[in-house]
PyMOL Python script that loads the backbone (N, CA, C, O; Angstrom):
from pymol import cmd

cmd.read_pdbstr("""\
ATOM      1  N   MET A   1       0.849  -1.093  -0.040  1.00  0.00           N
ATOM      2  CA  MET A   1       0.009   0.210   0.092  1.00  0.00           C
ATOM      3  C   MET A   1       1.113   1.115  -0.080  1.00  0.00           C
ATOM      4  O   MET A   1       2.216   1.046   0.462  1.00  0.00           O
ATOM      5  N   THR A   2       0.617   2.113  -1.032  1.00  0.00           N
ATOM      6  CA  THR A   2       1.421   3.268  -1.084  1.00  0.00           C
ATOM      7  C   THR A   2       0.823   4.312  -0.161  1.00  0.00           C
ATOM      8  O   THR A   2      -0.396   4.477  -0.152  1.00  0.00           O
ATOM      9  N   ARG A   3       1.555   4.959   0.545  1.00  0.00           N
ATOM     10  CA  ARG A   3       1.181   6.263   1.601  1.00  0.00           C
ATOM     11  C   ARG A   3       1.273   7.871   1.191  1.00  0.00           C
ATOM     12  O   ARG A   3       2.388   8.323   0.933  1.00  0.00           O
ATOM     13  N   ARG A   4       0.652   8.333   1.158  1.00  0.00           N
ATOM     14  CA  ARG A   4       0.229   9.436   0.440  1.00  0.00           C
ATOM     15  C   ARG A   4       1.239  10.505   1.283  1.00  0.00           C
ATOM     16  O   ARG A   4       1.543  10.340   2.464  1.00  0.00           O
ATOM     17  N   LYS A   5       1.702  11.647   0.429  1.00  0.00           N
ATOM     18  CA  LYS A   5       2.656  12.050   0.933  1.00  0.00           C
ATOM     19  C   LYS A   5       1.948  13.088   1.585  1.00  0.00           C
ATOM     20  O   LYS A   5       0.916  13.383   0.982  1.00  0.00           O
ATOM     21  N   LEU A   6       2.243  14.014   3.043  1.00  0.00           N
ATOM     22  CA  LEU A   6       1.603  14.802   3.838  1.00  0.00           C
ATOM     23  C   LEU A   6       2.096  16.214   3.150  1.00  0.00           C
ATOM     24  O   LEU A   6       3.207  16.465   2.684  1.00  0.00           O
ATOM     25  N   THR A   7       0.937  17.056   3.225  1.00  0.00           N
ATOM     26  CA  THR A   7       0.715  18.232   2.805  1.00  0.00           C
ATOM     27  C   THR A   7       0.224  19.375   3.822  1.00  0.00           C
ATOM     28  O   THR A   7      -0.278  19.052   4.898  1.00  0.00           O
ATOM     29  N   LYS A   8       0.389  20.781   3.434  1.00  0.00           N
ATOM     30  CA  LYS A   8       0.016  21.297   4.536  1.00  0.00           C
ATOM     31  C   LYS A   8      -1.285  21.621   5.109  1.00  0.00           C
ATOM     32  O   LYS A   8      -1.567  22.474   5.951  1.00  0.00           O
ATOM     33  N   ILE A   9      -2.120  20.677   4.422  1.00  0.00           N
ATOM     34  CA  ILE A   9      -3.335  20.530   4.860  1.00  0.00           C
ATOM     35  C   ILE A   9      -3.515  19.507   6.129  1.00  0.00           C
ATOM     36  O   ILE A   9      -4.382  19.551   7.002  1.00  0.00           O
ATOM     37  N   ASP A  10      -2.361  18.502   5.961  1.00  0.00           N
ATOM     38  CA  ASP A  10      -2.070  17.893   7.069  1.00  0.00           C
ATOM     39  C   ASP A  10      -1.856  18.188   8.188  1.00  0.00           C
ATOM     40  O   ASP A  10      -2.332  17.679   9.203  1.00  0.00           O
ATOM     41  N   GLU A  11      -0.820  19.385   8.051  1.00  0.00           N
ATOM     42  CA  GLU A  11      -0.177  20.257   9.206  1.00  0.00           C
ATOM     43  C   GLU A  11      -1.522  20.729   9.940  1.00  0.00           C
ATOM     44  O   GLU A  11      -1.922  20.262  11.006  1.00  0.00           O
ATOM     45  N   PHE A  12      -2.172  21.760   9.170  1.00  0.00           N
ATOM     46  CA  PHE A  12      -3.068  22.313  10.047  1.00  0.00           C
ATOM     47  C   PHE A  12      -4.555  21.273  10.530  1.00  0.00           C
ATOM     48  O   PHE A  12      -5.376  21.680  11.352  1.00  0.00           O
ATOM     49  N   ALA A  13      -4.660  19.921   9.839  1.00  0.00           N
ATOM     50  CA  ALA A  13      -5.413  19.390  10.753  1.00  0.00           C
ATOM     51  C   ALA A  13      -4.595  18.400  12.006  1.00  0.00           C
ATOM     52  O   ALA A  13      -5.260  17.831  12.871  1.00  0.00           O
ATOM     53  N   GLN A  14      -3.392  18.321  11.961  1.00  0.00           N
ATOM     54  CA  GLN A  14      -2.911  17.832  13.231  1.00  0.00           C
ATOM     55  C   GLN A  14      -2.933  18.886  14.711  1.00  0.00           C
ATOM     56  O   GLN A  14      -2.985  18.605  15.908  1.00  0.00           O
ATOM     57  N   ALA A  15      -2.870  20.127  14.003  1.00  0.00           N
ATOM     58  CA  ALA A  15      -2.564  21.116  14.673  1.00  0.00           C
ATOM     59  C   ALA A  15      -4.535  21.283  15.299  1.00  0.00           C
ATOM     60  O   ALA A  15      -4.781  21.623  16.456  1.00  0.00           O
ATOM     61  N   PHE A  16      -5.164  21.107  14.724  1.00  0.00           N
ATOM     62  CA  PHE A  16      -6.763  21.354  14.947  1.00  0.00           C
ATOM     63  C   PHE A  16      -6.984  19.912  15.925  1.00  0.00           C
ATOM     64  O   PHE A  16      -7.668  20.085  16.934  1.00  0.00           O
ATOM     65  N   ILE A  17      -6.600  18.913  15.751  1.00  0.00           N
ATOM     66  CA  ILE A  17      -6.665  17.449  16.274  1.00  0.00           C
ATOM     67  C   ILE A  17      -6.285  17.496  17.508  1.00  0.00           C
ATOM     68  O   ILE A  17      -6.946  16.954  18.393  1.00  0.00           O
ATOM     69  N   ASN A  18      -4.986  18.256  17.782  1.00  0.00           N
ATOM     70  CA  ASN A  18      -4.031  18.277  18.854  1.00  0.00           C
ATOM     71  C   ASN A  18      -4.825  19.158  19.983  1.00  0.00           C
ATOM     72  O   ASN A  18      -4.960  18.757  21.139  1.00  0.00           O
ATOM     73  N   GLN A  19      -5.382  20.527  19.460  1.00  0.00           N
ATOM     74  CA  GLN A  19      -6.156  21.431  19.985  1.00  0.00           C
ATOM     75  C   GLN A  19      -7.337  20.777  20.704  1.00  0.00           C
ATOM     76  O   GLN A  19      -7.563  21.055  21.881  1.00  0.00           O
ATOM     77  N   ASN A  20      -8.211  19.784  19.915  1.00  0.00           N
ATOM     78  CA  ASN A  20      -8.817  18.992  20.310  1.00  0.00           C
ATOM     79  C   ASN A  20      -8.766  18.283  21.384  1.00  0.00           C
ATOM     80  O   ASN A  20      -9.771  18.150  22.081  1.00  0.00           O
ATOM     81  N   GLY A  21      -7.500  17.665  21.723  1.00  0.00           N
ATOM     82  CA  GLY A  21      -7.283  16.847  22.911  1.00  0.00           C
ATOM     83  C   GLY A  21      -7.085  15.329  22.285  1.00  0.00           C
ATOM     84  O   GLY A  21      -7.194  14.334  23.001  1.00  0.00           O
ATOM     85  N   CYS A  22      -6.805  15.259  20.978  1.00  0.00           N
ATOM     86  CA  CYS A  22      -7.089  14.102  20.340  1.00  0.00           C
ATOM     87  C   CYS A  22      -5.778  13.425  20.261  1.00  0.00           C
ATOM     88  O   CYS A  22      -4.895  13.699  21.074  1.00  0.00           O
ATOM     89  N   SER A  23      -5.661  12.829  19.618  1.00  0.00           N
ATOM     90  CA  SER A  23      -4.004  11.800  19.300  1.00  0.00           C
ATOM     91  C   SER A  23      -3.897  10.932  18.208  1.00  0.00           C
ATOM     92  O   SER A  23      -3.107  10.011  17.999  1.00  0.00           O
ATOM     93  N   ILE A  24      -4.991  11.459  17.426  1.00  0.00           N
ATOM     94  CA  ILE A  24      -4.788  10.605  15.892  1.00  0.00           C
ATOM     95  C   ILE A  24      -4.170  11.181  14.915  1.00  0.00           C
ATOM     96  O   ILE A  24      -4.515  12.308  14.559  1.00  0.00           O
ATOM     97  N   SER A  25      -3.054  10.453  14.252  1.00  0.00           N
ATOM     98  CA  SER A  25      -1.844  11.007  13.778  1.00  0.00           C
ATOM     99  C   SER A  25      -2.374  10.516  12.428  1.00  0.00           C
ATOM    100  O   SER A  25      -3.336   9.749  12.386  1.00  0.00           O
ATOM    101  N   PRO A  26      -1.640  11.031  11.121  1.00  0.00           N
ATOM    102  CA  PRO A  26      -1.621  10.667   9.641  1.00  0.00           C
ATOM    103  C   PRO A  26      -1.520   9.111   9.607  1.00  0.00           C
ATOM    104  O   PRO A  26      -0.814   8.416  10.337  1.00  0.00           O
ATOM    105  N   GLY A  27      -2.427   8.666   8.541  1.00  0.00           N
ATOM    106  CA  GLY A  27      -2.571   6.689   8.598  1.00  0.00           C
ATOM    107  C   GLY A  27      -3.474   6.244   9.537  1.00  0.00           C
ATOM    108  O   GLY A  27      -4.063   5.178   9.357  1.00  0.00           O
ATOM    109  N   GLU A  28      -3.648   6.874  10.450  1.00  0.00           N
ATOM    110  CA  GLU A  28      -4.643   6.197  11.728  1.00  0.00           C
ATOM    111  C   GLU A  28      -6.243   6.221  10.952  1.00  0.00           C
ATOM    112  O   GLU A  28      -6.771   7.076  10.241  1.00  0.00           O
ATOM    113  N   TYR A  29      -6.620   5.170  11.335  1.00  0.00           N
ATOM    114  CA  TYR A  29      -8.651   5.369  11.319  1.00  0.00           C
ATOM    115  C   TYR A  29      -8.897   6.577  11.413  1.00  0.00           C
ATOM    116  O   TYR A  29      -8.118   7.135  12.185  1.00  0.00           O
ATOM    117  N   GLU A  30      -9.684   7.268  10.938  1.00  0.00           N
ATOM    118  CA  GLU A  30     -10.518   8.112  11.041  1.00  0.00           C
ATOM    119  C   GLU A  30      -9.575   9.637  11.122  1.00  0.00           C
ATOM    120  O   GLU A  30     -10.095  10.642  11.606  1.00  0.00           O
ATOM    121  N   TYR A  31      -8.625   9.646  10.767  1.00  0.00           N
ATOM    122  CA  TYR A  31      -7.622  10.509  10.729  1.00  0.00           C
ATOM    123  C   TYR A  31      -8.266  11.881   9.647  1.00  0.00           C
ATOM    124  O   TYR A  31      -8.344  13.053  10.015  1.00  0.00           O
ATOM    125  N   VAL A  32      -8.620  11.423   8.451  1.00  0.00           N
ATOM    126  CA  VAL A  32      -9.211  12.512   7.567  1.00  0.00           C
ATOM    127  C   VAL A  32     -10.447  12.648   8.021  1.00  0.00           C
ATOM    128  O   VAL A  32     -10.776  13.815   8.233  1.00  0.00           O
ATOM    129  N   SER A  33     -11.315  11.755   8.259  1.00  0.00           N
ATOM    130  CA  SER A  33     -12.461  12.233   8.408  1.00  0.00           C
ATOM    131  C   SER A  33     -12.585  13.415   9.947  1.00  0.00           C
ATOM    132  O   SER A  33     -13.307  14.409  10.013  1.00  0.00           O
ATOM    133  N   THR A  34     -11.782  12.969  10.871  1.00  0.00           N
ATOM    134  CA  THR A  34     -11.727  13.947  11.922  1.00  0.00           C
ATOM    135  C   THR A  34     -10.921  15.207  11.550  1.00  0.00           C
ATOM    136  O   THR A  34     -11.312  16.304  11.950  1.00  0.00           O
ATOM    137  N   GLY A  35      -9.667  15.072  10.702  1.00  0.00           N
ATOM    138  CA  GLY A  35      -9.198  16.399  10.665  1.00  0.00           C
ATOM    139  C   GLY A  35     -10.115  17.217   9.376  1.00  0.00           C
ATOM    140  O   GLY A  35      -9.838  18.413   9.279  1.00  0.00           O
ATOM    141  N   ALA A  36     -10.993  16.775   8.554  1.00  0.00           N
ATOM    142  CA  ALA A  36     -11.766  17.539   7.514  1.00  0.00           C
ATOM    143  C   ALA A  36     -12.683  18.079   8.440  1.00  0.00           C
ATOM    144  O   ALA A  36     -12.998  19.266   8.354  1.00  0.00           O
ATOM    145  N   THR A  37     -13.215  17.241   9.438  1.00  0.00           N
ATOM    146  CA  THR A  37     -14.307  17.894  10.467  1.00  0.00           C
ATOM    147  C   THR A  37     -14.139  19.261  10.981  1.00  0.00           C
ATOM    148  O   THR A  37     -14.745  20.331  10.908  1.00  0.00           O
ATOM    149  N   LEU A  38     -12.845  18.697  11.649  1.00  0.00           N
ATOM    150  CA  LEU A  38     -12.278  20.042  12.194  1.00  0.00           C
ATOM    151  C   LEU A  38     -12.056  21.251  11.298  1.00  0.00           C
ATOM    152  O   LEU A  38     -12.371  22.360  11.728  1.00  0.00           O
ATOM    153  N   ILE A  39     -11.525  21.112  10.061  1.00  0.00           N
ATOM    154  CA  ILE A  39     -11.270  22.121   9.077  1.00  0.00           C
ATOM    155  C   ILE A  39     -12.496  22.754   8.760  1.00  0.00           C
ATOM    156  O   ILE A  39     -12.611  23.979   8.743  1.00  0.00           O
ATOM    157  N   ARG A  40     -13.636  21.779   8.449  1.00  0.00           N
ATOM    158  CA  ARG A  40     -14.828  22.449   7.933  1.00  0.00           C
ATOM    159  C   ARG A  40     -15.408  23.253   8.926  1.00  0.00           C
ATOM    160  O   ARG A  40     -16.026  24.271   8.612  1.00  0.00           O
ATOM    161  N   GLN A  41     -15.283  22.925  10.013  1.00  0.00           N
ATOM    162  CA  GLN A  41     -15.880  23.651  11.174  1.00  0.00           C
ATOM    163  C   GLN A  41     -15.105  25.464  11.281  1.00  0.00           C
ATOM    164  O   GLN A  41     -15.790  26.480  11.399  1.00  0.00           O
ATOM    165  N   HIS A  42     -13.578  25.436  11.201  1.00  0.00           N
ATOM    166  CA  HIS A  42     -13.353  26.796  11.257  1.00  0.00           C
ATOM    167  C   HIS A  42     -13.675  27.422   9.781  1.00  0.00           C
ATOM    168  O   HIS A  42     -13.772  28.647   9.715  1.00  0.00           O
ATOM    169  N   LEU A  43     -13.840  26.665   8.624  1.00  0.00           N
ATOM    170  CA  LEU A  43     -14.436  27.306   7.516  1.00  0.00           C
ATOM    171  C   LEU A  43     -15.610  27.853   7.542  1.00  0.00           C
ATOM    172  O   LEU A  43     -15.920  28.914   7.000  1.00  0.00           O
ATOM    173  N   GLU A  44     -16.398  27.039   8.266  1.00  0.00           N
ATOM    174  CA  GLU A  44     -17.944  27.557   8.269  1.00  0.00           C
ATOM    175  C   GLU A  44     -17.577  28.834   9.418  1.00  0.00           C
ATOM    176  O   GLU A  44     -18.109  29.901   9.110  1.00  0.00           O
ATOM    177  N   ASN A  45     -16.898  28.858  10.456  1.00  0.00           N
ATOM    178  CA  ASN A  45     -16.925  30.041  11.317  1.00  0.00           C
ATOM    179  C   ASN A  45     -16.375  31.279  10.337  1.00  0.00           C
ATOM    180  O   ASN A  45     -16.794  32.414  10.564  1.00  0.00           O
ATOM    181  N   PHE A  46     -15.599  31.087   9.439  1.00  0.00           N
ATOM    182  CA  PHE A  46     -15.295  32.041   8.608  1.00  0.00           C
ATOM    183  C   PHE A  46     -16.249  32.814   7.551  1.00  0.00           C
ATOM    184  O   PHE A  46     -16.319  34.033   7.398  1.00  0.00           O
ATOM    185  N   PHE A  47     -16.976  31.795   6.849  1.00  0.00           N
ATOM    186  CA  PHE A  47     -18.118  32.035   6.341  1.00  0.00           C
ATOM    187  C   PHE A  47     -19.492  32.648   6.802  1.00  0.00           C
ATOM    188  O   PHE A  47     -20.417  33.216   6.222  1.00  0.00           O
ATOM    189  N   GLN A  48     -19.269  32.352   7.857  1.00  0.00           N
ATOM    190  CA  GLN A  48     -20.617  32.750   8.761  1.00  0.00           C
ATOM    191  C   GLN A  48     -20.875  34.143   8.628  1.00  0.00           C
ATOM    192  O   GLN A  48     -20.091  35.001   9.033  1.00  0.00           O
ATOM    193  N   GLY A  49     -22.012  34.398   8.041  1.00  0.00           N
ATOM    194  CA  GLY A  49     -22.227  35.729   7.903  1.00  0.00           C
ATOM    195  C   GLY A  49     -22.016  36.409   6.468  1.00  0.00           C
ATOM    196  O   GLY A  49     -22.637  37.418   6.134  1.00  0.00           O
ATOM    197  N   THR A  50     -21.242  35.873   5.790  1.00  0.00           N
ATOM    198  CA  THR A  50     -20.881  36.486   4.350  1.00  0.00           C
ATOM    199  C   THR A  50     -21.770  36.225   3.327  1.00  0.00           C
ATOM    200  O   THR A  50     -21.794  36.843   2.262  1.00  0.00           O
ATOM    201  N   GLY A  51     -22.775  34.975   3.752  1.00  0.00           N
ATOM    202  CA  GLY A  51     -23.705  34.952   2.628  1.00  0.00           C
ATOM    203  C   GLY A  51     -23.294  33.522   1.645  1.00  0.00           C
ATOM    204  O   GLY A  51     -24.011  32.780   0.973  1.00  0.00           O
ATOM    205  N   ALA A  52     -22.033  33.529   1.871  1.00  0.00           N
ATOM    206  CA  ALA A  52     -21.252  32.160   0.841  1.00  0.00           C
ATOM    207  C   ALA A  52     -21.107  30.838   1.551  1.00  0.00           C
ATOM    208  O   ALA A  52     -20.616  30.688   2.670  1.00  0.00           O
ATOM    209  N   GLN A  53     -21.611  29.866   0.739  1.00  0.00           N
ATOM    210  CA  GLN A  53     -21.349  28.831   1.293  1.00  0.00           C
ATOM    211  C   GLN A  53     -20.077  28.231   1.582  1.00  0.00           C
ATOM    212  O   GLN A  53     -19.344  28.185   0.594  1.00  0.00           O
ATOM    213  N   PRO A  54     -19.366  27.532   3.138  1.00  0.00           N
ATOM    214  CA  PRO A  54     -18.514  26.753   2.719  1.00  0.00           C
ATOM    215  C   PRO A  54     -18.311  25.481   2.029  1.00  0.00           C
ATOM    216  O   PRO A  54     -19.351  24.904   1.712  1.00  0.00           O
ATOM    217  N   PRO A  55     -17.473  25.051   1.798  1.00  0.00           N
ATOM    218  CA  PRO A  55     -17.281  23.691   1.020  1.00  0.00           C
ATOM    219  C   PRO A  55     -17.871  22.467   1.635  1.00  0.00           C
ATOM    220  O   PRO A  55     -17.668  22.249   2.830  1.00  0.00           O
ATOM    221  N   GLU A  56     -18.595  21.642   0.900  1.00  0.00           N
ATOM    222  CA  GLU A  56     -18.824  20.483   1.778  1.00  0.00           C
ATOM    223  C   GLU A  56     -17.860  19.642   2.072  1.00  0.00           C
ATOM    224  O   GLU A  56     -16.761  19.616   1.518  1.00  0.00           O
ATOM    225  N   LEU A  57     -18.327  18.742   3.176  1.00  0.00           N
ATOM    226  CA  LEU A  57     -17.133  17.785   3.823  1.00  0.00           C
ATOM    227  C   LEU A  57     -16.383  17.275   2.824  1.00  0.00           C
ATOM    228  O   LEU A  57     -15.166  17.455   2.857  1.00  0.00           O
ATOM    229  N   LYS A  58     -16.910  16.636   1.892  1.00  0.00           N
ATOM    230  CA  LYS A  58     -16.658  15.731   0.912  1.00  0.00           C
ATOM    231  C   LYS A  58     -15.743  16.370   0.441  1.00  0.00           C
ATOM    232  O   LYS A  58     -14.680  15.754   0.369  1.00  0.00           O
ATOM    233  N   THR A  59     -15.753  18.042  -0.141  1.00  0.00           N
ATOM    234  CA  THR A  59     -14.735  18.342  -0.745  1.00  0.00           C
ATOM    235  C   THR A  59     -13.066  18.610  -0.030  1.00  0.00           C
ATOM    236  O   THR A  59     -11.956  18.594  -0.562  1.00  0.00           O
ATOM    237  N   VAL A  60     -13.562  18.886   1.594  1.00  0.00           N
ATOM    238  CA  VAL A  60     -12.410  19.189   2.432  1.00  0.00           C
ATOM    239  C   VAL A  60     -11.772  17.726   2.602  1.00  0.00           C
ATOM    240  O   VAL A  60     -10.561  17.733   2.820  1.00  0.00           O
ATOM    241  N   LYS A  61     -12.391  16.490   2.538  1.00  0.00           N
ATOM    242  CA  LYS A  61     -11.517  15.351   2.695  1.00  0.00           C
ATOM    243  C   LYS A  61     -10.492  15.387   1.361  1.00  0.00           C
ATOM    244  O   LYS A  61      -9.295  15.106   1.306  1.00  0.00           O
ATOM    245  N   ASN A  62     -11.382  15.824   0.340  1.00  0.00           N
ATOM    246  CA  ASN A  62     -10.357  15.523  -0.962  1.00  0.00           C
ATOM    247  C   ASN A  62      -9.466  16.047  -0.884  1.00  0.00           C
ATOM    248  O   ASN A  62      -8.451  15.547  -1.370  1.00  0.00           O
ATOM    249  N   TRP A  63      -9.410  17.464  -0.151  1.00  0.00           N
ATOM    250  CA  TRP A  63      -8.263  18.007  -0.014  1.00  0.00           C
ATOM    251  C   TRP A  63      -6.777  17.403   0.322  1.00  0.00           C
ATOM    252  O   TRP A  63      -5.647  17.684  -0.077  1.00  0.00           O
ATOM    253  N   PHE A  64      -7.383  16.304   1.376  1.00  0.00           N
ATOM    254  CA  PHE A  64      -5.819  15.801   1.795  1.00  0.00           C
ATOM    255  C   PHE A  64      -5.353  14.661   0.647  1.00  0.00           C
ATOM    256  O   PHE A  64      -4.364  13.969   0.887  1.00  0.00           O
ATOM    257  N   TYR A  65      -6.095  14.492  -0.599  1.00  0.00           N
ATOM    258  CA  TYR A  65      -5.628  13.538  -1.603  1.00  0.00           C
ATOM    259  C   TYR A  65      -4.748  14.300  -2.781  1.00  0.00           C
ATOM    260  O   TYR A  65      -3.691  14.016  -3.344  1.00  0.00           O
ATOM    261  N   SER A  66      -5.867  15.620  -2.909  1.00  0.00           N
ATOM    262  CA  SER A  66      -5.401  16.145  -4.296  1.00  0.00           C
ATOM    263  C   SER A  66      -4.743  17.924  -3.779  1.00  0.00           C
ATOM    264  O   SER A  66      -3.994  18.111  -2.820  1.00  0.00           O
ATOM    265  N   ASP A  67      -5.120  18.698  -4.438  1.00  0.00           N
ATOM    266  CA  ASP A  67      -4.181  20.230  -3.816  1.00  0.00           C
ATOM    267  C   ASP A  67      -5.422  20.953  -2.846  1.00  0.00           C
ATOM    268  O   ASP A  67      -6.579  20.626  -3.110  1.00  0.00           O
ATOM    269  N   CYS A  68      -5.257  21.619  -2.087  1.00  0.00           N
ATOM    270  CA  CYS A  68      -5.740  22.381  -1.015  1.00  0.00           C
ATOM    271  C   CYS A  68      -5.981  23.554  -2.034  1.00  0.00           C
ATOM    272  O   CYS A  68      -5.406  23.322  -3.098  1.00  0.00           O
ATOM    273  N   PRO A  69      -6.590  24.620  -2.021  1.00  0.00           N
ATOM    274  CA  PRO A  69      -6.651  25.469  -2.622  1.00  0.00           C
ATOM    275  C   PRO A  69      -6.276  26.666  -1.427  1.00  0.00           C
ATOM    276  O   PRO A  69      -6.536  26.636  -0.225  1.00  0.00           O
ATOM    277  N   ASP A  70      -5.564  27.731  -2.229  1.00  0.00           N
ATOM    278  CA  ASP A  70      -4.744  28.508  -1.291  1.00  0.00           C
ATOM    279  C   ASP A  70      -5.465  29.593  -0.628  1.00  0.00           C
ATOM    280  O   ASP A  70      -4.767  30.457  -0.098  1.00  0.00           O
ATOM    281  N   TRP A  71      -6.649  29.698  -0.567  1.00  0.00           N
ATOM    282  CA  TRP A  71      -7.570  30.565  -0.024  1.00  0.00           C
ATOM    283  C   TRP A  71      -7.927  29.783   1.177  1.00  0.00           C
ATOM    284  O   TRP A  71      -7.988  30.402   2.239  1.00  0.00           O
ATOM    285  N   ALA A  72      -8.186  28.444   1.169  1.00  0.00           N
ATOM    286  CA  ALA A  72      -8.526  27.256   2.537  1.00  0.00           C
ATOM    287  C   ALA A  72      -7.177  27.754   3.340  1.00  0.00           C
ATOM    288  O   ALA A  72      -7.352  28.291   4.434  1.00  0.00           O
ATOM    289  N   ILE A  73      -5.816  27.592   2.829  1.00  0.00           N
ATOM    290  CA  ILE A  73      -4.845  27.518   3.819  1.00  0.00           C
ATOM    291  C   ILE A  73      -4.812  28.999   4.347  1.00  0.00           C
ATOM    292  O   ILE A  73      -4.573  29.182   5.541  1.00  0.00           O
ATOM    293  N   ALA A  74      -5.011  29.915   3.624  1.00  0.00           N
ATOM    294  CA  ALA A  74      -5.006  31.402   4.324  1.00  0.00           C
ATOM    295  C   ALA A  74      -6.291  31.311   5.202  1.00  0.00           C
ATOM    296  O   ALA A  74      -6.351  32.376   5.817  1.00  0.00           O
ATOM    297  N   VAL A  75      -7.004  30.774   5.428  1.00  0.00           N
ATOM    298  CA  VAL A  75      -8.406  31.026   6.162  1.00  0.00           C
ATOM    299  C   VAL A  75      -8.009  30.072   7.584  1.00  0.00           C
ATOM    300  O   VAL A  75      -8.470  30.303   8.702  1.00  0.00           O
ATOM    301  N   LEU A  76      -6.995  28.899   7.230  1.00  0.00           N
ATOM    302  CA  LEU A  76      -6.815  27.735   8.532  1.00  0.00           C
ATOM    303  C   LEU A  76      -5.552  28.682   8.828  1.00  0.00           C
ATOM    304  O   LEU A  76      -5.481  29.063   9.996  1.00  0.00           O
ATOM    305  N   SER A  77      -4.768  29.025   8.149  1.00  0.00           N
ATOM    306  CA  SER A  77      -3.645  29.892   8.898  1.00  0.00           C
ATOM    307  C   SER A  77      -4.063  30.997  10.214  1.00  0.00           C
ATOM    308  O   SER A  77      -3.681  31.093  11.380  1.00  0.00           O
ATOM    309  N   ARG A  78      -5.103  31.796   9.313  1.00  0.00           N
ATOM    310  CA  ARG A  78      -5.432  32.914  10.514  1.00  0.00           C
ATOM    311  C   ARG A  78      -6.261  32.186  11.621  1.00  0.00           C
ATOM    312  O   ARG A  78      -6.116  32.546  12.790  1.00  0.00           O
ATOM    313  N   ALA A  79      -7.031  31.284  11.336  1.00  0.00           N
ATOM    314  CA  ALA A  79      -7.877  30.267  12.360  1.00  0.00           C
ATOM    315  C   ALA A  79      -6.706  29.983  13.481  1.00  0.00           C
ATOM    316  O   ALA A  79      -7.063  30.351  14.600  1.00  0.00           O
ATOM    317  N   LEU A  80      -5.576  29.493  13.438  1.00  0.00           N
ATOM    318  CA  LEU A  80      -4.328  29.200  14.267  1.00  0.00           C
ATOM    319  C   LEU A  80      -3.774  30.287  14.683  1.00  0.00           C
ATOM    320  O   LEU A  80      -3.455  30.297  15.872  1.00  0.00           O
ATOM    321  N   ILE A  81      -3.483  31.560  13.828  1.00  0.00           N
ATOM    322  CA  ILE A  81      -2.957  32.553  14.462  1.00  0.00           C
ATOM    323  C   ILE A  81      -3.966  33.355  15.348  1.00  0.00           C
ATOM    324  O   ILE A  81      -3.428  34.140  16.129  1.00  0.00           O
ATOM    325  N   SER A  82      -5.570  33.292  15.373  1.00  0.00           N
ATOM    326  CA  SER A  82      -6.130  33.951  16.442  1.00  0.00           C
ATOM    327  C   SER A  82      -5.974  33.330  17.592  1.00  0.00           C
ATOM    328  O   SER A  82      -5.728  33.977  18.610  1.00  0.00           O
ATOM    329  N   ARG A  83      -6.101  31.893  17.605  1.00  0.00           N
ATOM    330  CA  ARG A  83      -6.005  31.019  18.636  1.00  0.00           C
ATOM    331  C   ARG A  83      -4.350  30.995  19.451  1.00  0.00           C
ATOM    332  O   ARG A  83      -3.855  30.148  20.194  1.00  0.00           O
ATOM    333  N   ASN A  84      -3.933  32.001  19.054  1.00  0.00           N
ATOM    334  CA  ASN A  84      -2.481  32.328  18.995  1.00  0.00           C
ATOM    335  C   ASN A  84      -1.603  30.975  19.256  1.00  0.00           C
ATOM    336  O   ASN A  84      -0.881  30.951  20.253  1.00  0.00           O
ATOM    337  N   GLU A  85      -1.640  30.137  18.604  1.00  0.00           N
ATOM    338  CA  GLU A  85      -0.962  28.991  18.015  1.00  0.00           C
ATOM    339  C   GLU A  85       0.031  29.843  16.674  1.00  0.00           C
ATOM    340  O   GLU A  85      -0.124  30.909  16.079  1.00  0.00           O
ATOM    341  N   GLU A  86       1.056  28.761  16.608  1.00  0.00           N
ATOM    342  CA  GLU A  86       1.969  29.461  15.635  1.00  0.00           C
ATOM    343  C   GLU A  86       1.669  28.412  14.821  1.00  0.00           C
ATOM    344  O   GLU A  86       1.351  27.251  15.080  1.00  0.00           O
ATOM    345  N   THR A  87       1.884  29.254  13.351  1.00  0.00           N
ATOM    346  CA  THR A  87       1.259  28.528  12.208  1.00  0.00           C
ATOM    347  C   THR A  87       2.312  27.373  11.687  1.00  0.00           C
ATOM    348  O   THR A  87       3.523  27.587  11.637  1.00  0.00           O
ATOM    349  N   PRO A  88       1.701  26.110  11.300  1.00  0.00           N
ATOM    350  CA  PRO A  88       2.670  24.934  11.181  1.00  0.00           C
ATOM    351  C   PRO A  88       3.482  25.540   9.774  1.00  0.00           C
ATOM    352  O   PRO A  88       3.063  26.130   8.779  1.00  0.00           O
ATOM    353  N   GLN A  89       4.659  25.155  10.143  1.00  0.00           N
ATOM    354  CA  GLN A  89       5.422  25.416   9.059  1.00  0.00           C
ATOM    355  C   GLN A  89       5.968  24.663   7.497  1.00  0.00           C
ATOM    356  O   GLN A  89       6.715  25.283   6.741  1.00  0.00           O
TER     357      GLN A  89
END
""", "prot")
cmd.dss("prot")
cmd.show_as("cartoon", "prot")
cmd.util.cbc("prot")
cmd.orient("prot")
């Protein structure tokens, strides 16, 4: 089985997972589902009141296997910074 290459979205997912007190790592069962759910929550908070709809959970899950849009990286960086966390390098 070929492992996928970890990307920026994984770094954000891991940071949000750790903030929630979980200890799931890339490659473990439920990692993508948990990470995508937490990421989508931050995107929903960002889009709240704008009239725009956040991406579906299925779309966020796909970002783990294909390219994540730059705008999403910017929103997630902002979410981490606003929580006084260091942005993943």
